[in-house]
C-alpha positions as CSV (number, residue, x, y, z in Angstrom):
1,M,18.8,-35.9,-149.6
2,S,18.8,-32.2,-150.1
3,V,18.2,-30.2,-153.5
4,I,20.7,-27.3,-153.8
5,T,22.4,-25.2,-156.6
6,Y,25.8,-25.9,-157.9
7,R,26.9,-22.6,-156.6
8,Q,25.8,-23.5,-153.0
9,A,27.6,-26.8,-153.2
10,L,30.8,-25.3,-153.9
11,R,30.5,-22.4,-151.2
12,D,29.3,-24.9,-148.5
13,T,32.1,-27.5,-149.2
14,L,34.8,-24.8,-149.5
15,R,33.7,-23.4,-146.1
16,A,33.5,-27.0,-144.6
17,E,37.3,-27.6,-145.9
18,M,38.5,-24.4,-144.3
19,V,36.9,-25.5,-141.0
20,R,38.3,-28.9,-141.2
21,D,41.9,-28.0,-142.0
22,E,43.3,-24.5,-140.9
23,N,45.9,-24.6,-143.7
24,V,43.3,-24.1,-146.3
25,L,43.0,-20.6,-147.4
26,V,41.5,-18.7,-150.4
27,I,43.1,-16.2,-152.6
28,G,41.8,-14.1,-155.5
29,E,40.4,-11.0,-156.9
30,E,37.4,-9.5,-155.2
31,I,36.7,-12.7,-152.9
32,G,36.8,-11.1,-149.7
33,V,34.8,-7.8,-149.3
34,F,32.8,-8.3,-152.5
35,E,32.5,-12.0,-151.7
36,G,33.5,-13.2,-155.2
37,S,32.1,-12.4,-158.7
38,Y,29.7,-15.3,-158.3
39,K,29.5,-15.4,-154.6
40,I,31.2,-18.6,-154.0
41,T,33.2,-17.2,-151.2
42,E,30.2,-15.6,-149.7
43,G,30.6,-15.0,-145.9
44,L,34.1,-16.5,-145.7
45,L,35.9,-13.3,-144.9
46,K,33.6,-12.4,-142.2
47,E,34.0,-16.1,-140.7
48,F,37.7,-16.7,-141.2
49,G,39.3,-13.2,-141.4
50,P,41.7,-11.5,-143.9
51,R,44.6,-14.1,-142.8
52,R,42.7,-16.9,-144.9
53,V,40.8,-14.9,-147.2
54,K,43.2,-12.9,-149.4
55,D,41.8,-10.3,-151.7
56,T,44.5,-9.6,-154.4
57,P,45.5,-7.1,-157.0
58,I,44.4,-7.7,-160.6
59,A,47.6,-9.6,-161.3
60,E,47.0,-13.2,-161.8
61,E,50.7,-14.1,-162.5
62,G,51.6,-12.7,-159.2
63,F,48.8,-14.2,-156.8
64,V,49.0,-17.6,-158.5
65,G,52.8,-17.5,-158.1
66,A,52.3,-16.5,-154.5
67,A,49.8,-19.4,-154.0
68,I,52.4,-21.9,-155.4
69,G,55.0,-20.7,-152.9
70,A,52.5,-21.0,-150.1
71,A,51.6,-24.6,-151.1
72,M,55.2,-25.6,-151.3
73,L,55.6,-24.4,-147.7
74,G,52.8,-26.6,-146.3
75,L,49.6,-24.5,-146.9
76,R,46.6,-25.7,-149.1
77,P,45.7,-22.4,-151.2
78,V,42.4,-22.3,-153.2
79,V,42.9,-19.7,-155.9
80,E,39.7,-18.2,-157.4
81,L,40.3,-16.8,-160.9
82,M,37.5,-14.6,-162.0
83,T,37.4,-16.5,-165.5
84,I,39.6,-19.3,-167.1
85,N,40.4,-16.5,-169.8
86,F,42.4,-14.8,-167.1
87,S,44.4,-17.8,-166.5
88,L,46.3,-16.9,-169.6
89,I,48.0,-14.1,-167.6
90,A,49.2,-16.8,-165.2
91,I,49.8,-19.7,-167.7
92,D,53.6,-19.7,-167.1
93,Q,53.1,-20.0,-163.3
94,I,50.6,-22.7,-163.8
95,I,52.4,-24.8,-166.5
96,N,56.1,-24.0,-165.8
97,H,56.0,-24.2,-162.0
98,A,52.9,-25.5,-160.5
99,A,52.9,-28.6,-162.8
100,K,56.7,-29.2,-162.7
101,I,57.9,-28.6,-159.3
102,Y,57.2,-32.0,-157.8
103,G,59.1,-33.6,-160.7
104,M,61.9,-31.1,-161.0
105,F,62.6,-31.3,-157.2
106,G,62.6,-35.1,-157.2
107,G,59.5,-35.2,-155.0
108,Q,61.1,-33.3,-152.1
109,T,58.2,-30.9,-152.1
110,S,54.7,-31.1,-153.5
111,V,52.2,-28.3,-154.5
112,P,48.7,-29.0,-153.0
113,L,47.1,-26.1,-154.9
114,V,43.6,-25.7,-156.2
115,I,42.8,-23.2,-158.9
116,R,39.0,-22.7,-159.2
117,T,37.8,-21.0,-162.4
118,P,34.7,-20.7,-164.4
119,G,34.5,-20.6,-168.2
120,G,32.2,-21.3,-171.1
121,G,29.8,-19.4,-173.4
122,G,26.0,-18.5,-173.2
123,Q,26.4,-15.6,-171.1
124,Q,27.0,-12.9,-173.5
125,L,30.3,-12.0,-172.3
126,G,32.2,-11.7,-175.6
127,A,34.8,-13.8,-177.4
128,T,37.7,-13.2,-174.9
129,H,35.5,-14.0,-171.7
130,S,33.5,-17.1,-173.2
131,Q,36.3,-19.7,-173.9
132,N,36.8,-23.3,-173.0
133,I,40.5,-23.5,-173.0
134,E,40.8,-26.3,-170.6
135,L,42.6,-28.3,-173.4
136,F,45.7,-26.1,-172.6
137,Y,45.9,-27.5,-169.2
138,S,44.7,-31.1,-169.8
139,F,47.6,-31.4,-172.2
140,I,50.2,-30.9,-169.2
141,P,51.6,-33.7,-167.2
142,G,51.8,-32.8,-163.5
143,L,48.4,-30.9,-163.5
144,K,45.2,-32.6,-162.4
145,V,42.0,-31.3,-164.4
146,M,38.5,-31.7,-162.9
147,A,35.3,-30.7,-164.4
148,P,32.1,-31.7,-162.3
149,S,28.7,-31.3,-163.8
150,T,26.3,-31.6,-161.0
151,P,26.0,-30.2,-157.5
152,A,27.0,-33.5,-155.8
153,E,29.9,-33.9,-158.0
154,A,30.9,-30.2,-157.3
155,S,30.9,-30.9,-153.7
156,S,32.7,-34.4,-153.6
157,M,35.3,-33.4,-156.3
158,L,36.2,-30.0,-154.7
159,R,36.6,-31.7,-151.4
160,A,39.0,-34.2,-153.3
161,A,40.9,-31.5,-155.0
162,I,41.5,-29.5,-151.8
163,R,42.8,-32.7,-150.0
164,D,45.0,-33.8,-153.0
165,D,48.8,-33.1,-152.8
166,D,49.0,-32.2,-156.4
167,P,48.0,-29.0,-158.3
168,V,44.4,-29.2,-159.5
169,L,42.6,-27.1,-162.0
170,F,38.9,-27.0,-161.1
171,L,36.6,-26.1,-164.0
172,E,33.2,-24.5,-163.2
173,N,31.0,-23.7,-166.2
174,L,29.2,-20.5,-165.9
175,G,26.0,-22.2,-167.2
176,L,25.9,-24.4,-164.2
177,Y,26.1,-22.1,-161.3
178,N,22.3,-21.8,-160.9
179,S,21.6,-25.7,-162.0
180,K,20.0,-27.8,-158.9
181,G,20.5,-31.3,-158.0
182,E,20.5,-33.7,-155.1
183,V,23.3,-33.9,-152.5
184,P,23.8,-36.0,-149.2
185,D,22.2,-34.0,-146.4
186,D,25.8,-33.9,-144.6
187,Y,27.4,-32.8,-147.6
188,A,28.5,-29.4,-145.9
189,E,29.8,-31.1,-142.7
190,P,33.7,-30.5,-142.0
191,K,33.8,-34.2,-141.0
192,N,32.3,-35.5,-144.4
193,D,34.5,-37.9,-146.2
194,N,32.6,-38.3,-149.3
195,V,35.7,-37.6,-151.3
196,A,35.5,-38.2,-155.1
197,T,38.2,-40.4,-156.9
198,I,40.2,-38.2,-159.2
199,G,40.5,-39.6,-162.4
200,R,37.3,-41.6,-162.5
201,A,34.6,-41.2,-164.9
202,A,30.9,-42.1,-164.3
203,V,28.2,-43.9,-166.2
204,T,25.3,-41.6,-165.2
205,R,22.7,-43.3,-167.4
206,E,22.5,-46.8,-168.7
207,G,21.8,-47.5,-172.2
208,S,22.1,-50.1,-175.1
209,D,22.0,-48.2,-178.4
210,I,24.8,-45.6,-178.4
211,T,27.2,-44.0,-175.8
212,L,27.1,-40.4,-175.3
213,I,30.1,-38.7,-173.7
214,G,30.5,-35.3,-172.2
215,Y,32.0,-33.3,-169.3
216,S,31.0,-30.2,-167.3
217,R,28.0,-28.6,-168.8
218,M,27.9,-31.0,-171.7
219,A,27.4,-33.9,-169.4
220,M,24.2,-32.2,-168.1
221,V,23.2,-31.6,-171.6
222,A,23.9,-35.2,-172.5
223,G,21.4,-36.3,-169.8
224,Q,18.8,-34.1,-171.3
225,V,19.3,-35.7,-174.8
226,A,19.2,-39.2,-173.3
227,E,15.9,-38.4,-171.6
228,K,14.5,-37.0,-174.9
229,L,15.5,-39.8,-177.0
230,A,14.2,-42.4,-174.6
231,D,10.7,-41.1,-175.4
232,E,11.4,-42.1,-178.9
233,G,12.6,-45.7,-178.2
234,I,16.4,-44.7,-178.4
235,S,18.4,-46.1,-175.4
236,V,21.5,-43.8,-174.8
237,E,24.2,-44.5,-172.3
238,V,25.7,-41.4,-170.9
239,V,29.4,-41.1,-169.6
240,D,30.4,-38.2,-167.6
241,L,34.2,-37.9,-167.7
242,R,34.4,-35.8,-164.6
243,S,38.2,-35.5,-165.0
244,L,40.1,-34.6,-168.0
245,R,43.6,-35.3,-166.5
246,P,44.0,-38.2,-165.6
247,L,41.4,-39.5,-168.2
248,D,39.4,-42.5,-167.4
249,R,39.6,-44.3,-170.8
250,Q,38.5,-47.5,-169.4
251,T,35.0,-46.3,-168.6
252,F,33.9,-45.0,-171.8
253,V,35.9,-47.7,-173.9
254,D,33.8,-50.3,-172.0
255,S,30.6,-48.3,-172.7
256,V,31.4,-48.1,-176.4
257,K,32.2,-52.0,-176.4
258,K,28.7,-52.5,-174.9
259,T,26.8,-50.2,-177.4
260,G,28.9,-50.3,-180.6
261,A,28.4,-46.6,-181.3
262,A,29.6,-43.4,-179.8
263,V,29.1,-39.5,-179.9
264,I,31.1,-37.1,-177.9
265,C,29.7,-33.7,-177.1
266,E,32.1,-30.7,-175.9
267,D,31.9,-27.1,-175.2
268,D,35.2,-26.3,-176.6
269,W,36.3,-26.1,-180.4
270,L,36.1,-29.3,-182.3
271,T,39.8,-29.3,-184.0
272,Y,42.3,-30.5,-181.3
273,G,39.6,-30.5,-178.7
274,I,39.0,-32.9,-175.7
275,G,36.8,-35.0,-178.2
276,A,39.6,-35.7,-180.4
277,E,41.4,-37.5,-177.6
278,I,38.3,-39.4,-176.7
279,A,37.8,-40.6,-180.2
280,A,41.3,-41.7,-180.6
281,S,41.2,-43.7,-177.3
282,I,37.9,-45.3,-178.6
283,Q,39.5,-46.1,-181.9
284,E,42.5,-47.8,-180.0
285,G,40.4,-49.5,-177.3
286,A,37.2,-50.5,-179.0
287,F,37.7,-50.5,-182.7
288,D,36.5,-54.0,-183.3
289,Y,33.2,-53.2,-181.6
290,L,32.2,-50.0,-183.5
291,D,29.3,-50.3,-186.0
292,A,29.8,-46.6,-187.1
293,P,32.4,-43.9,-187.0
294,V,32.7,-41.9,-183.7
295,R,30.9,-38.6,-184.0
296,R,31.8,-35.3,-182.4
297,V,29.7,-32.3,-181.6
298,A,31.4,-29.1,-180.5
299,M,31.4,-25.3,-180.6
300,A,31.6,-23.5,-183.9
301,E,35.0,-22.7,-184.9
302,V,34.7,-19.0,-184.4
303,P,35.5,-16.6,-181.5
304,M,32.3,-16.4,-179.4
305,P,29.9,-14.0,-180.9
306,Y,28.2,-11.3,-178.5
307,A,25.0,-11.2,-180.2
308,K,22.6,-13.7,-178.2
309,P,21.1,-15.5,-181.3
310,L,24.8,-16.0,-183.0
311,E,26.1,-17.2,-179.5
312,T,23.3,-19.7,-179.1
313,A,23.9,-20.9,-182.7
314,A,27.6,-21.3,-182.0
315,L,27.1,-23.5,-178.9
316,P,26.3,-27.3,-179.2
317,S,22.7,-27.9,-178.3
318,V,20.3,-30.6,-177.5
319,E,19.0,-30.4,-181.1
320,S,22.6,-30.8,-182.7
321,I,23.5,-33.7,-180.4
322,T,20.2,-35.4,-181.1
323,T,20.9,-35.0,-184.7
324,A,24.4,-36.6,-184.5
325,I,22.9,-39.6,-182.6
326,K,20.2,-40.2,-185.0
327,E,22.6,-40.0,-188.0
328,T,25.1,-42.4,-186.4
329,L,22.3,-44.9,-185.7
330,S,20.7,-44.6,-189.2
331,A,24.2,-45.3,-190.7
332,V,24.3,-48.8,-189.0
333,G,20.6,-49.6,-189.8
334,K,19.2,-49.0,-186.4
335,R,15.7,-47.7,-186.7
336,V,15.1,-44.0,-185.4
337,G,12.1,-41.8,-185.1
């Protein structure tokens, strides 16, 4: 096994897929000469040339639309949006075209398109550049929405997204780019077939007292919470959703049946958030097993502040999630420190 950053896992896997399949190309703002705002496309223009690495104008609706057309004609475009906030400019193309073409054309054509885009707060980028608006897209049938939390997941899930015949929104939280983790030594090989199953959650830590559910950055934070609470004698089972559409309800429902309690943590807003869907699914699938109401921990319901102390206070943290877990366990009479 090798230890690499989340950023490197994405870059090396993208390159490997371009070597493996000549129909894979990348499209986006400043991805060529500048090598991407976050350096995911570093070196690709030099290796593959301008035919397969397309710098675009600042016109998200236009180049996402062009990528949809290219996908319909047999190519496999990987679009890089500088931030998920800019996807709002292209939302008509994503929701009314990419997601619906297969169904509206009766399956005569597919749209094997990947839209890679970072999001999330914590980087002091202000309210309009720090949003987690994946809920918009997770709501839409016809799209697949993936949210890896580790370098290994980033690699296997990007590989799966590129090889899939449906449009995929691939979420990359800004707070994860420099995080490190183990990957197989051959993760960057073009012949690597370690392809994730889209729509499959993972129990990343076994536990018996309570289930903690998260995705993307919050799945990583959930692991930190579980490790901290283990030192206090509290056994937390962690479920990483990995995919928001399709959603693997069975995995987290089975976990809650085992533990009898659940806390959901998410980087988006609480009201109408991903966690609300998870909570409803638990109520439907594991109500008779619950010893306490499902708790949710999410971002404060405000536009993201710029000032660092306020930004930090607005985001869910190890401390706020730990408090929710202890309050939930106390409510059912389980001893907590």
